[in-house]
mmCIF file as Biopython writes it, N, C-alpha, C and O atoms, coordinates in Angstrom:
data_model
#
loop_
_atom_site.group_PDB
_atom_site.id
_atom_site.type_symbol
_atom_site.label_atom_id
_atom_site.label_alt_id
_atom_site.label_comp_id
_atom_site.label_asym_id
_atom_site.label_entity_id
_atom_site.label_seq_id
_atom_site.pdbx_PDB_ins_code
_atom_site.Cartn_x
_atom_site.Cartn_y
_atom_site.Cartn_z
_atom_site.occupancy
_atom_site.B_iso_or_equiv
_atom_site.auth_seq_id
_atom_site.auth_asym_id
_atom_site.pdbx_PDB_model_num
ATOM 1   N N  . MET A ? 1  ? -32.510 -29.431 44.624 1.0 0.0 1  A 1 
ATOM 2   C CA . MET A ? 1  ? -31.634 -28.324 44.712 1.0 0.0 1  A 1 
ATOM 3   C C  . MET A ? 1  ? -30.793 -28.554 46.104 1.0 0.0 1  A 1 
ATOM 4   O O  . MET A ? 1  ? -31.176 -29.314 46.994 1.0 0.0 1  A 1 
ATOM 5   N N  . LYS A ? 2  ? -29.649 -27.818 46.148 1.0 0.0 2  A 1 
ATOM 6   C CA . LYS A ? 2  ? -28.584 -28.094 47.050 1.0 0.0 2  A 1 
ATOM 7   C C  . LYS A ? 2  ? -28.516 -26.725 48.028 1.0 0.0 2  A 1 
ATOM 8   O O  . LYS A ? 2  ? -28.650 -25.620 47.501 1.0 0.0 2  A 1 
ATOM 9   N N  . ASN A ? 3  ? -28.316 -26.842 49.374 1.0 0.0 3  A 1 
ATOM 10  C CA . ASN A ? 3  ? -28.664 -25.609 50.355 1.0 0.0 3  A 1 
ATOM 11  C C  . ASN A ? 3  ? -26.912 -25.150 50.543 1.0 0.0 3  A 1 
ATOM 12  O O  . ASN A ? 3  ? -26.142 -26.054 50.867 1.0 0.0 3  A 1 
ATOM 13  N N  . ILE A ? 4  ? -26.548 -24.227 50.401 1.0 0.0 4  A 1 
ATOM 14  C CA . ILE A ? 4  ? -25.326 -23.641 50.774 1.0 0.0 4  A 1 
ATOM 15  C C  . ILE A ? 4  ? -25.548 -22.603 51.879 1.0 0.0 4  A 1 
ATOM 16  O O  . ILE A ? 4  ? -26.613 -22.019 52.080 1.0 0.0 4  A 1 
ATOM 17  N N  . THR A ? 5  ? -24.457 -22.452 52.543 1.0 0.0 5  A 1 
ATOM 18  C CA . THR A ? 5  ? -24.339 -21.279 53.662 1.0 0.0 5  A 1 
ATOM 19  C C  . THR A ? 5  ? -23.246 -20.249 53.074 1.0 0.0 5  A 1 
ATOM 20  O O  . THR A ? 5  ? -22.248 -20.685 52.499 1.0 0.0 5  A 1 
ATOM 21  N N  . LEU A ? 6  ? -23.437 -19.055 53.215 1.0 0.0 6  A 1 
ATOM 22  C CA . LEU A ? 6  ? -22.592 -18.066 52.873 1.0 0.0 6  A 1 
ATOM 23  C C  . LEU A ? 6  ? -22.467 -16.951 54.028 1.0 0.0 6  A 1 
ATOM 24  O O  . LEU A ? 6  ? -23.455 -16.460 54.575 1.0 0.0 6  A 1 
ATOM 25  N N  . SER A ? 7  ? -21.450 -16.689 54.264 1.0 0.0 7  A 1 
ATOM 26  C CA . SER A ? 7  ? -21.041 -15.435 55.154 1.0 0.0 7  A 1 
ATOM 27  C C  . SER A ? 7  ? -20.711 -13.921 54.523 1.0 0.0 7  A 1 
ATOM 28  O O  . SER A ? 7  ? -19.801 -13.612 53.755 1.0 0.0 7  A 1 
ATOM 29  N N  . ALA A ? 8  ? -21.788 -13.054 55.124 1.0 0.0 8  A 1 
ATOM 30  C CA . ALA A ? 8  ? -21.583 -11.499 54.555 1.0 0.0 8  A 1 
ATOM 31  C C  . ALA A ? 8  ? -21.711 -10.573 55.923 1.0 0.0 8  A 1 
ATOM 32  O O  . ALA A ? 8  ? -22.131 -10.998 56.999 1.0 0.0 8  A 1 
ATOM 33  N N  . ASP A ? 9  ? -21.313 -9.369  55.692 1.0 0.0 9  A 1 
ATOM 34  C CA . ASP A ? 9  ? -21.576 -8.321  56.645 1.0 0.0 9  A 1 
ATOM 35  C C  . ASP A ? 9  ? -22.998 -8.269  56.892 1.0 0.0 9  A 1 
ATOM 36  O O  . ASP A ? 9  ? -23.724 -8.293  55.898 1.0 0.0 9  A 1 
ATOM 37  N N  . GLU A ? 10 ? -23.544 -8.201  58.065 1.0 0.0 10 A 1 
ATOM 38  C CA . GLU A ? 10 ? -24.957 -8.062  58.459 1.0 0.0 10 A 1 
ATOM 39  C C  . GLU A ? 10 ? -25.836 -6.848  57.932 1.0 0.0 10 A 1 
ATOM 40  O O  . GLU A ? 10 ? -27.052 -6.825  57.744 1.0 0.0 10 A 1 
ATOM 41  N N  . ASN A ? 11 ? -24.865 -5.813  57.736 1.0 0.0 11 A 1 
ATOM 42  C CA . ASN A ? 11 ? -25.650 -4.699  57.222 1.0 0.0 11 A 1 
ATOM 43  C C  . ASN A ? 11 ? -25.772 -4.995  55.679 1.0 0.0 11 A 1 
ATOM 44  O O  . ASN A ? 11 ? -26.881 -4.828  55.171 1.0 0.0 11 A 1 
ATOM 45  N N  . LEU A ? 12 ? -24.801 -5.389  54.948 1.0 0.0 12 A 1 
ATOM 46  C CA . LEU A ? 12 ? -25.067 -5.871  53.592 1.0 0.0 12 A 1 
ATOM 47  C C  . LEU A ? 12 ? -26.256 -6.784  53.580 1.0 0.0 12 A 1 
ATOM 48  O O  . LEU A ? 12 ? -27.189 -6.431  52.858 1.0 0.0 12 A 1 
ATOM 49  N N  . ILE A ? 13 ? -26.360 -7.726  54.152 1.0 0.0 13 A 1 
ATOM 50  C CA . ILE A ? 13 ? -27.283 -8.749  53.947 1.0 0.0 13 A 1 
ATOM 51  C C  . ILE A ? 13 ? -28.783 -8.058  54.194 1.0 0.0 13 A 1 
ATOM 52  O O  . ILE A ? 13 ? -29.759 -8.370  53.511 1.0 0.0 13 A 1 
ATOM 53  N N  . GLU A ? 14 ? -28.819 -7.206  55.126 1.0 0.0 14 A 1 
ATOM 54  C CA . GLU A ? 14 ? -29.973 -6.519  55.269 1.0 0.0 14 A 1 
ATOM 55  C C  . GLU A ? 14 ? -30.331 -5.636  54.294 1.0 0.0 14 A 1 
ATOM 56  O O  . GLU A ? 14 ? -31.540 -5.567  54.070 1.0 0.0 14 A 1 
ATOM 57  N N  . GLN A ? 15 ? -29.494 -4.839  53.561 1.0 0.0 15 A 1 
ATOM 58  C CA . GLN A ? 15 ? -29.696 -3.899  52.347 1.0 0.0 15 A 1 
ATOM 59  C C  . GLN A ? 15 ? -29.883 -4.960  51.256 1.0 0.0 15 A 1 
ATOM 60  O O  . GLN A ? 15 ? -30.533 -4.579  50.282 1.0 0.0 15 A 1 
ATOM 61  N N  . ALA A ? 16 ? -29.424 -6.245  51.241 1.0 0.0 16 A 1 
ATOM 62  C CA . ALA A ? 16 ? -29.692 -7.056  50.079 1.0 0.0 16 A 1 
ATOM 63  C C  . ALA A ? 16 ? -31.418 -7.349  50.345 1.0 0.0 16 A 1 
ATOM 64  O O  . ALA A ? 16 ? -32.270 -7.074  49.499 1.0 0.0 16 A 1 
ATOM 65  N N  . ARG A ? 17 ? -31.686 -7.891  51.543 1.0 0.0 17 A 1 
ATOM 66  C CA . ARG A ? 17 ? -32.985 -8.093  51.564 1.0 0.0 17 A 1 
ATOM 67  C C  . ARG A ? 17 ? -34.161 -6.877  51.422 1.0 0.0 17 A 1 
ATOM 68  O O  . ARG A ? 17 ? -35.313 -7.129  51.069 1.0 0.0 17 A 1 
ATOM 69  N N  . LEU A ? 18 ? -33.816 -5.904  51.661 1.0 0.0 18 A 1 
ATOM 70  C CA . LEU A ? 18 ? -34.472 -4.813  51.187 1.0 0.0 18 A 1 
ATOM 71  C C  . LEU A ? 18 ? -34.706 -4.662  49.603 1.0 0.0 18 A 1 
ATOM 72  O O  . LEU A ? 18 ? -35.711 -4.544  48.902 1.0 0.0 18 A 1 
ATOM 73  N N  . VAL A ? 19 ? -33.586 -4.707  49.402 1.0 0.0 19 A 1 
ATOM 74  C CA . VAL A ? 19 ? -33.580 -4.480  47.907 1.0 0.0 19 A 1 
ATOM 75  C C  . VAL A ? 19 ? -34.187 -5.784  47.058 1.0 0.0 19 A 1 
ATOM 76  O O  . VAL A ? 19 ? -34.559 -5.580  45.902 1.0 0.0 19 A 1 
ATOM 77  N N  . ALA A ? 20 ? -34.269 -6.869  47.521 1.0 0.0 20 A 1 
ATOM 78  C CA . ALA A ? 20 ? -35.073 -7.846  46.940 1.0 0.0 20 A 1 
ATOM 79  C C  . ALA A ? 20 ? -36.482 -7.805  47.259 1.0 0.0 20 A 1 
ATOM 80  O O  . ALA A ? 20 ? -37.218 -8.181  46.346 1.0 0.0 20 A 1 
ATOM 81  N N  . ARG A ? 21 ? -37.044 -7.433  48.350 1.0 0.0 21 A 1 
ATOM 82  C CA . ARG A ? 21 ? -38.109 -7.154  48.846 1.0 0.0 21 A 1 
ATOM 83  C C  . ARG A ? 21 ? -38.768 -6.100  47.700 1.0 0.0 21 A 1 
ATOM 84  O O  . ARG A ? 21 ? -39.769 -6.502  47.107 1.0 0.0 21 A 1 
ATOM 85  N N  . ALA A ? 22 ? -38.336 -5.015  47.435 1.0 0.0 22 A 1 
ATOM 86  C CA . ALA A ? 22 ? -38.326 -4.141  46.802 1.0 0.0 22 A 1 
ATOM 87  C C  . ALA A ? 22 ? -38.872 -4.515  45.329 1.0 0.0 22 A 1 
ATOM 88  O O  . ALA A ? 22 ? -39.806 -3.993  44.719 1.0 0.0 22 A 1 
ATOM 89  N N  . GLN A ? 23 ? -38.057 -5.526  44.950 1.0 0.0 23 A 1 
ATOM 90  C CA . GLN A ? 23 ? -38.194 -6.146  43.632 1.0 0.0 23 A 1 
ATOM 91  C C  . GLN A ? 23 ? -39.224 -7.472  43.885 1.0 0.0 23 A 1 
ATOM 92  O O  . GLN A ? 23 ? -39.139 -8.465  43.161 1.0 0.0 23 A 1 
ATOM 93  N N  . HIS A ? 24 ? -40.031 -7.394  44.795 1.0 0.0 24 A 1 
ATOM 94  C CA . HIS A ? 24 ? -41.027 -8.565  45.151 1.0 0.0 24 A 1 
ATOM 95  C C  . HIS A ? 24 ? -40.380 -9.858  45.124 1.0 0.0 24 A 1 
ATOM 96  O O  . HIS A ? 24 ? -41.035 -10.822 44.728 1.0 0.0 24 A 1 
ATOM 97  N N  . LYS A ? 25 ? -39.222 -10.001 45.482 1.0 0.0 25 A 1 
ATOM 98  C CA . LYS A ? 25 ? -38.268 -11.400 45.540 1.0 0.0 25 A 1 
ATOM 99  C C  . LYS A ? 25 ? -38.131 -11.553 47.124 1.0 0.0 25 A 1 
ATOM 100 O O  . LYS A ? 25 ? -38.415 -10.739 48.003 1.0 0.0 25 A 1 
ATOM 101 N N  . THR A ? 26 ? -37.595 -12.881 47.223 1.0 0.0 26 A 1 
ATOM 102 C CA . THR A ? 26 ? -36.842 -13.258 48.513 1.0 0.0 26 A 1 
ATOM 103 C C  . THR A ? 26 ? -35.442 -13.074 48.107 1.0 0.0 26 A 1 
ATOM 104 O O  . THR A ? 26 ? -35.167 -13.128 46.909 1.0 0.0 26 A 1 
ATOM 105 N N  . LEU A ? 27 ? -34.404 -12.832 49.104 1.0 0.0 27 A 1 
ATOM 106 C CA . LEU A ? 27 ? -33.146 -12.952 48.892 1.0 0.0 27 A 1 
ATOM 107 C C  . LEU A ? 27 ? -32.621 -14.165 48.240 1.0 0.0 27 A 1 
ATOM 108 O O  . LEU A ? 27 ? -31.620 -14.112 47.527 1.0 0.0 27 A 1 
ATOM 109 N N  . ASN A ? 28 ? -33.322 -15.347 48.483 1.0 0.0 28 A 1 
ATOM 110 C CA . ASN A ? 28 ? -32.889 -16.477 48.025 1.0 0.0 28 A 1 
ATOM 111 C C  . ASN A ? 28 ? -33.035 -16.578 46.407 1.0 0.0 28 A 1 
ATOM 112 O O  . ASN A ? 28 ? -32.132 -17.005 45.689 1.0 0.0 28 A 1 
ATOM 113 N N  . VAL A ? 29 ? -34.253 -16.142 45.949 1.0 0.0 29 A 1 
ATOM 114 C CA . VAL A ? 29 ? -34.452 -16.099 44.412 1.0 0.0 29 A 1 
ATOM 115 C C  . VAL A ? 29 ? -33.489 -14.917 43.950 1.0 0.0 29 A 1 
ATOM 116 O O  . VAL A ? 29 ? -32.994 -15.124 42.842 1.0 0.0 29 A 1 
ATOM 117 N N  . ALA A ? 30 ? -33.141 -13.800 44.519 1.0 0.0 30 A 1 
ATOM 118 C CA . ALA A ? 30 ? -32.372 -13.035 44.016 1.0 0.0 30 A 1 
ATOM 119 C C  . ALA A ? 30 ? -30.924 -13.506 43.692 1.0 0.0 30 A 1 
ATOM 120 O O  . ALA A ? 30 ? -30.381 -13.285 42.609 1.0 0.0 30 A 1 
ATOM 121 N N  . PHE A ? 31 ? -30.304 -14.225 44.807 1.0 0.0 31 A 1 
ATOM 122 C CA . PHE A ? 31 ? -29.237 -14.967 44.882 1.0 0.0 31 A 1 
ATOM 123 C C  . PHE A ? 31 ? -29.152 -15.928 43.905 1.0 0.0 31 A 1 
ATOM 124 O O  . PHE A ? 31 ? -28.067 -16.001 43.329 1.0 0.0 31 A 1 
ATOM 125 N N  . ARG A ? 32 ? -30.198 -16.838 43.506 1.0 0.0 32 A 1 
ATOM 126 C CA . ARG A ? 32 ? -30.333 -17.738 42.449 1.0 0.0 32 A 1 
ATOM 127 C C  . ARG A ? 32 ? -30.117 -17.081 41.097 1.0 0.0 32 A 1 
ATOM 128 O O  . ARG A ? 32 ? -29.365 -17.550 40.242 1.0 0.0 32 A 1 
ATOM 129 N N  . GLU A ? 33 ? -30.782 -16.031 40.965 1.0 0.0 33 A 1 
ATOM 130 C CA . GLU A ? 33 ? -30.684 -15.248 39.566 1.0 0.0 33 A 1 
ATOM 131 C C  . GLU A ? 33 ? -29.355 -14.666 39.362 1.0 0.0 33 A 1 
ATOM 132 O O  . GLU A ? 33 ? -28.823 -14.537 38.259 1.0 0.0 33 A 1 
ATOM 133 N N  . TRP A ? 34 ? -28.808 -14.294 40.580 1.0 0.0 34 A 1 
ATOM 134 C CA . TRP A ? 34 ? -27.328 -13.567 40.274 1.0 0.0 34 A 1 
ATOM 135 C C  . TRP A ? 34 ? -26.306 -14.688 39.925 1.0 0.0 34 A 1 
ATOM 136 O O  . TRP A ? 34 ? -25.404 -14.555 39.098 1.0 0.0 34 A 1 
ATOM 137 N N  . LEU A ? 35 ? -26.599 -16.007 40.784 1.0 0.0 35 A 1 
ATOM 138 C CA . LEU A ? 35 ? -25.734 -17.237 40.385 1.0 0.0 35 A 1 
ATOM 139 C C  . LEU A ? 35 ? -25.839 -17.769 38.888 1.0 0.0 35 A 1 
ATOM 140 O O  . LEU A ? 35 ? -24.860 -18.204 38.282 1.0 0.0 35 A 1 
ATOM 141 N N  . GLU A ? 36 ? -27.122 -17.692 38.351 1.0 0.0 36 A 1 
ATOM 142 C CA . GLU A ? 36 ? -27.283 -18.053 37.102 1.0 0.0 36 A 1 
ATOM 143 C C  . GLU A ? 36 ? -26.244 -16.980 36.002 1.0 0.0 36 A 1 
ATOM 144 O O  . GLU A ? 36 ? -25.405 -17.372 35.192 1.0 0.0 36 A 1 
ATOM 145 N N  . GLN A ? 37 ? -26.656 -15.512 36.320 1.0 0.0 37 A 1 
ATOM 146 C CA . GLN A ? 37 ? -25.926 -14.585 35.449 1.0 0.0 37 A 1 
ATOM 147 C C  . GLN A ? 37 ? -24.394 -14.827 35.648 1.0 0.0 37 A 1 
ATOM 148 O O  . GLN A ? 37 ? -23.649 -14.640 34.687 1.0 0.0 37 A 1 
ATOM 149 N N  . TYR A ? 38 ? -23.879 -15.244 36.878 1.0 0.0 38 A 1 
ATOM 150 C CA . TYR A ? 38 ? -22.356 -15.220 37.025 1.0 0.0 38 A 1 
ATOM 151 C C  . TYR A ? 38 ? -21.873 -16.267 36.369 1.0 0.0 38 A 1 
ATOM 152 O O  . TYR A ? 38 ? -20.774 -16.174 35.821 1.0 0.0 38 A 1 
ATOM 153 N N  . VAL A ? 39 ? -22.724 -17.612 36.308 1.0 0.0 39 A 1 
ATOM 154 C CA . VAL A ? 39 ? -22.373 -18.595 35.532 1.0 0.0 39 A 1 
ATOM 155 C C  . VAL A ? 39 ? -22.327 -18.457 33.993 1.0 0.0 39 A 1 
ATOM 156 O O  . VAL A ? 39 ? -21.398 -18.927 33.337 1.0 0.0 39 A 1 
ATOM 157 N N  . ALA A ? 40 ? -23.320 -17.823 33.470 1.0 0.0 40 A 1 
ATOM 158 C CA . ALA A ? 40 ? -23.645 -17.359 32.213 1.0 0.0 40 A 1 
ATOM 159 C C  . ALA A ? 40 ? -22.320 -16.450 31.687 1.0 0.0 40 A 1 
ATOM 160 O O  . ALA A ? 40 ? -21.768 -16.603 30.597 1.0 0.0 40 A 1 
ATOM 161 N N  . GLN A ? 41 ? -21.987 -15.583 32.599 1.0 0.0 41 A 1 
ATOM 162 C CA . GLN A ? 41 ? -20.791 -14.617 31.991 1.0 0.0 41 A 1 
ATOM 163 C C  . GLN A ? 41 ? -19.562 -15.414 31.982 1.0 0.0 41 A 1 
ATOM 164 O O  . GLN A ? 41 ? -18.623 -15.042 31.279 1.0 0.0 41 A 1 
ATOM 165 N N  . SER A ? 42 ? -19.464 -16.630 32.801 1.0 0.0 42 A 1 
ATOM 166 C CA . SER A ? 42 ? -18.117 -17.241 32.869 1.0 0.0 42 A 1 
ATOM 167 C C  . SER A ? 42 ? -18.172 -18.097 31.396 1.0 0.0 42 A 1 
ATOM 168 O O  . SER A ? 42 ? -17.177 -18.090 30.672 1.0 0.0 42 A 1 
ATOM 169 N N  . GLY A ? 43 ? -19.251 -18.743 31.052 1.0 0.0 43 A 1 
ATOM 170 C CA . GLY A ? 43 ? -19.454 -19.330 29.947 1.0 0.0 43 A 1 
ATOM 171 C C  . GLY A ? 43 ? -18.977 -18.463 28.777 1.0 0.0 43 A 1 
ATOM 172 O O  . GLY A ? 43 ? -18.104 -18.951 28.058 1.0 0.0 43 A 1 
ATOM 173 N N  . ASN A ? 44 ? -19.434 -17.256 28.499 1.0 0.0 44 A 1 
ATOM 174 C CA . ASN A ? 44 ? -19.064 -16.294 27.658 1.0 0.0 44 A 1 
ATOM 175 C C  . ASN A ? 44 ? -17.906 -16.229 27.606 1.0 0.0 44 A 1 
ATOM 176 O O  . ASN A ? 44 ? -17.317 -16.392 26.537 1.0 0.0 44 A 1 
ATOM 177 N N  . ALA A ? 45 ? -17.241 -15.960 28.812 1.0 0.0 45 A 1 
ATOM 178 C CA . ALA A ? 45 ? -15.772 -15.867 28.933 1.0 0.0 45 A 1 
ATOM 179 C C  . ALA A ? 45 ? -15.011 -16.926 28.126 1.0 0.0 45 A 1 
ATOM 180 O O  . ALA A ? 45 ? -14.238 -16.662 27.205 1.0 0.0 45 A 1 
ATOM 181 N N  . GLN A ? 46 ? -15.355 -18.326 28.635 1.0 0.0 46 A 1 
ATOM 182 C CA . GLN A ? 46 ? -14.675 -19.438 27.830 1.0 0.0 46 A 1 
ATOM 183 C C  . GLN A ? 46 ? -14.897 -19.449 26.300 1.0 0.0 46 A 1 
ATOM 184 O O  . GLN A ? 46 ? -14.034 -19.925 25.563 1.0 0.0 46 A 1 
ATOM 185 N N  . GLU A ? 47 ? -16.130 -18.890 25.781 1.0 0.0 47 A 1 
ATOM 186 C CA . GLU A ? 47 ? -16.209 -18.864 24.330 1.0 0.0 47 A 1 
ATOM 187 C C  . GLU A ? 47 ? -15.374 -17.855 23.753 1.0 0.0 47 A 1 
ATOM 188 O O  . GLU A ? 47 ? -14.855 -18.121 22.669 1.0 0.0 47 A 1 
ATOM 189 N N  . VAL A ? 48 ? -15.143 -16.698 24.304 1.0 0.0 48 A 1 
ATOM 190 C CA . VAL A ? 48 ? -14.302 -15.810 23.859 1.0 0.0 48 A 1 
ATOM 191 C C  . VAL A ? 48 ? -12.625 -16.458 23.791 1.0 0.0 48 A 1 
ATOM 192 O O  . VAL A ? 48 ? -11.808 -16.191 22.910 1.0 0.0 48 A 1 
ATOM 193 N N  . GLU A ? 49 ? -12.433 -17.250 24.826 1.0 0.0 49 A 1 
ATOM 194 C CA . GLU A ? 49 ? -11.026 -17.769 25.014 1.0 0.0 49 A 1 
ATOM 195 C C  . GLU A ? 49 ? -10.949 -18.667 24.015 1.0 0.0 49 A 1 
ATOM 196 O O  . GLU A ? 49 ? -9.824  -18.783 23.528 1.0 0.0 49 A 1 
ATOM 197 N N  . SER A ? 50 ? -11.843 -19.371 23.541 1.0 0.0 50 A 1 
ATOM 198 C CA . SER A ? 50 ? -11.708 -20.344 22.552 1.0 0.0 50 A 1 
ATOM 199 C C  . SER A ? 50 ? -11.949 -19.730 21.250 1.0 0.0 50 A 1 
ATOM 200 O O  . SER A ? 50 ? -11.477 -20.344 20.294 1.0 0.0 50 A 1 
ATOM 201 N N  . LEU A ? 51 ? -12.522 -18.755 21.031 1.0 0.0 51 A 1 
ATOM 202 C CA . LEU A ? 51 ? -12.338 -18.169 19.923 1.0 0.0 51 A 1 
ATOM 203 C C  . LEU A ? 51 ? -10.952 -17.446 19.611 1.0 0.0 51 A 1 
ATOM 204 O O  . LEU A ? 51 ? -10.536 -17.537 18.457 1.0 0.0 51 A 1 
ATOM 205 N N  . PHE A ? 52 ? -10.219 -16.748 20.529 1.0 0.0 52 A 1 
ATOM 206 C CA . PHE A ? 52 ? -8.997  -16.405 20.632 1.0 0.0 52 A 1 
ATOM 207 C C  . PHE A ? 52 ? -7.916  -17.481 20.454 1.0 0.0 52 A 1 
ATOM 208 O O  . PHE A ? 52 ? -6.746  -17.214 20.178 1.0 0.0 52 A 1 
ATOM 209 N N  . GLY A ? 53 ? -8.334  -18.548 20.609 1.0 0.0 53 A 1 
ATOM 210 C CA . GLY A ? 53 ? -7.516  -19.941 20.480 1.0 0.0 53 A 1 
ATOM 211 C C  . GLY A ? 53 ? -7.297  -20.114 19.199 1.0 0.0 53 A 1 
ATOM 212 O O  . GLY A ? 53 ? -6.161  -20.358 18.792 1.0 0.0 53 A 1 
ATOM 213 N N  . LYS A ? 54 ? -8.492  -19.998 18.268 1.0 0.0 54 A 1 
ATOM 214 C CA . LYS A ? 54 ? -8.701  -20.557 17.088 1.0 0.0 54 A 1 
ATOM 215 C C  . LYS A ? 54 ? -8.071  -19.462 16.034 1.0 0.0 54 A 1 
ATOM 216 O O  . LYS A ? 54 ? -7.888  -19.759 14.853 1.0 0.0 54 A 1 
ATOM 217 N N  . VAL A ? 55 ? -7.767  -18.206 16.558 1.0 0.0 55 A 1 
ATOM 218 C CA . VAL A ? 55 ? -7.339  -17.155 15.638 1.0 0.0 55 A 1 
ATOM 219 C C  . VAL A ? 55 ? -6.097  -16.598 15.947 1.0 0.0 55 A 1 
ATOM 220 O O  . VAL A ? 55 ? -5.763  -15.521 15.452 1.0 0.0 55 A 1 
ATOM 221 N N  . CYS A ? 56 ? -5.216  -17.359 16.888 1.0 0.0 56 A 1 
ATOM 222 C CA . CYS A ? 56 ? -4.123  -16.798 17.679 1.0 0.0 56 A 1 
ATOM 223 C C  . CYS A ? 56 ? -3.141  -16.768 16.340 1.0 0.0 56 A 1 
ATOM 224 O O  . CYS A ? 56 ? -2.196  -15.988 16.465 1.0 0.0 56 A 1 
ATOM 225 N N  . HIS A ? 57 ? -3.197  -17.395 15.238 1.0 0.0 57 A 1 
ATOM 226 C CA . HIS A ? 57 ? -2.142  -17.411 14.122 1.0 0.0 57 A 1 
ATOM 227 C C  . HIS A ? 57 ? -2.461  -16.103 13.303 1.0 0.0 57 A 1 
ATOM 228 O O  . HIS A ? 57 ? -1.701  -15.822 12.376 1.0 0.0 57 A 1 
ATOM 229 N N  . LEU A ? 58 ? -3.529  -15.285 13.581 1.0 0.0 58 A 1 
ATOM 230 C CA . LEU A ? 58 ? -3.779  -14.087 12.822 1.0 0.0 58 A 1 
ATOM 231 C C  . LEU A ? 58 ? -2.957  -12.828 13.472 1.0 0.0 58 A 1 
ATOM 232 O O  . LEU A ? 58 ? -2.847  -12.818 14.698 1.0 0.0 58 A 1 
ATOM 233 N N  . ARG A ? 59 ? -2.400  -11.813 12.741 1.0 0.0 59 A 1 
ATOM 234 C CA . ARG A ? 59 ? -1.477  -10.925 13.278 1.0 0.0 59 A 1 
ATOM 235 C C  . ARG A ? 59 ? -2.479  -9.374  13.085 1.0 0.0 59 A 1 
ATOM 236 O O  . ARG A ? 59 ? -3.156  -9.229  12.068 1.0 0.0 59 A 1 
ATOM 237 N N  . ALA A ? 60 ? -2.461  -8.673  13.804 1.0 0.0 60 A 1 
ATOM 238 C CA . ALA A ? 60 ? -3.231  -7.481  13.658 1.0 0.0 60 A 1 
ATOM 239 C C  . ALA A ? 60 ? -2.203  -6.753  12.509 1.0 0.0 60 A 1 
ATOM 240 O O  . ALA A ? 60 ? -1.024  -7.081  12.383 1.0 0.0 60 A 1 
ATOM 241 N N  . GLY A ? 61 ? -2.854  -5.734  11.719 1.0 0.0 61 A 1 
ATOM 242 C CA . GLY A ? 61 ? -2.280  -4.971  10.819 1.0 0.0 61 A 1 
ATOM 243 C C  . GLY A ? 61 ? -2.059  -5.464  9.641  1.0 0.0 61 A 1 
ATOM 244 O O  . GLY A ? 61 ? -1.697  -4.762  8.697  1.0 0.0 61 A 1 
ATOM 245 N N  . ARG A ? 62 ? -2.278  -6.894  9.556  1.0 0.0 62 A 1 
ATOM 246 C CA . ARG A ? 62 ? -2.088  -7.537  8.214  1.0 0.0 62 A 1 
ATOM 247 C C  . ARG A ? 62 ? -3.387  -7.574  7.558  1.0 0.0 62 A 1 
ATOM 248 O O  . ARG A ? 62 ? -4.362  -7.784  8.279  1.0 0.0 62 A 1 
ATOM 249 N N  . HIS A ? 63 ? -3.588  -7.379  6.119  1.0 0.0 63 A 1 
ATOM 250 C CA . HIS A ? 63 ? -4.408  -7.281  5.235  1.0 0.0 63 A 1 
ATOM 251 C C  . HIS A ? 63 ? -4.778  -9.108  4.800  1.0 0.0 63 A 1 
ATOM 252 O O  . HIS A ? 63 ? -3.919  -9.955  4.553  1.0 0.0 63 A 1 
ATOM 253 N N  . PHE A ? 64 ? -6.059  -9.291  4.810  1.0 0.0 64 A 1 
ATOM 254 C CA . PHE A ? 64 ? -6.466  -10.575 4.427  1.0 0.0 64 A 1 
ATOM 255 C C  . PHE A ? 64 ? -7.030  -10.713 3.136  1.0 0.0 64 A 1 
ATOM 256 O O  . PHE A ? 64 ? -7.699  -11.682 2.776  1.0 0.0 64 A 1 
ATOM 257 N N  . TYR A ? 65 ? -6.766  -9.791  2.493  1.0 0.0 65 A 1 
ATOM 258 C CA . TYR A ? 65 ? -7.387  -9.867  1.014  1.0 0.0 65 A 1 
ATOM 259 C C  . TYR A ? 65 ? -6.324  -9.188  0.156  1.0 0.0 65 A 1 
ATOM 260 O O  . TYR A ? 65 ? -5.605  -8.303  0.621  1.0 0.0 65 A 1 
ATOM 261 N N  . PRO A ? 66 ? -6.235  -9.616  -1.106 1.0 0.0 66 A 1 
ATOM 262 C CA . PRO A ? 66 ? -5.174  -8.907  -1.969 1.0 0.0 66 A 1 
ATOM 263 C C  . PRO A ? 66 ? -5.508  -7.277  -2.050 1.0 0.0 66 A 1 
ATOM 264 O O  . PRO A ? 66 ? -6.662  -6.917  -2.285 1.0 0.0 66 A 1 
ATOM 265 N N  . GLY A ? 67 ? -4.664  -6.513  -1.887 1.0 0.0 67 A 1 
ATOM 266 C CA . GLY A ? 67 ? -4.614  -5.093  -2.150 1.0 0.0 67 A 1 
ATOM 267 C C  . GLY A ? 67 ? -4.666  -4.645  -3.517 1.0 0.0 67 A 1 
ATOM 268 O O  . GLY A ? 67 ? -4.768  -5.617  -4.266 1.0 0.0 67 A 1 
ATOM 269 N N  . ARG A ? 68 ? -4.635  -3.590  -4.105 1.0 0.0 68 A 1 
ATOM 270 C CA . ARG A ? 68 ? -4.706  -3.020  -5.451 1.0 0.0 68 A 1 
ATOM 271 C C  . ARG A ? 68 ? -3.406  -3.507  -6.068 1.0 0.0 68 A 1 
ATOM 272 O O  . ARG A ? 68 ? -3.367  -4.009  -7.191 1.0 0.0 68 A 1 
ATOM 273 N N  . ASP A ? 69 ? -2.095  -3.299  -5.106 1.0 0.0 69 A 1 
ATOM 274 C CA . ASP A ? 69 ? -0.923  -3.803  -5.955 1.0 0.0 69 A 1 
ATOM 275 C C  . ASP A ? 69 ? -0.574  -5.039  -6.112 1.0 0.0 69 A 1 
ATOM 276 O O  . ASP A ? 69 ? 0.411   -5.391  -6.760 1.0 0.0 69 A 1 
ATOM 277 N N  . GLU A ? 70 ? -1.639  -6.062  -5.320 1.0 0.0 70 A 1 
ATOM 278 C CA . GLU A ? 70 ? -1.144  -7.415  -5.551 1.0 0.0 70 A 1 
ATOM 279 C C  . GLU A ? 70 ? -2.050  -8.066  -6.629 1.0 0.0 70 A 1 
ATOM 280 O O  . GLU A ? 70 ? -1.835  -9.220  -7.001 1.0 0.0 70 A 1 
#
């Protein structure tokens, strides 16, 4: 595991510690959980972008099945 150094407002850090303590976690554990969620959301965004790339030829308002008249 790699260590990193972050900077933040002192009051914000203290509030985060209190929240983590209320959840029976350390601030370090809470940050790791947040980091995992952050990366997971990014992965979902990449999947959506990939899907849009695959369907870019589709146009809104068009029917993809024959209508009654067709």
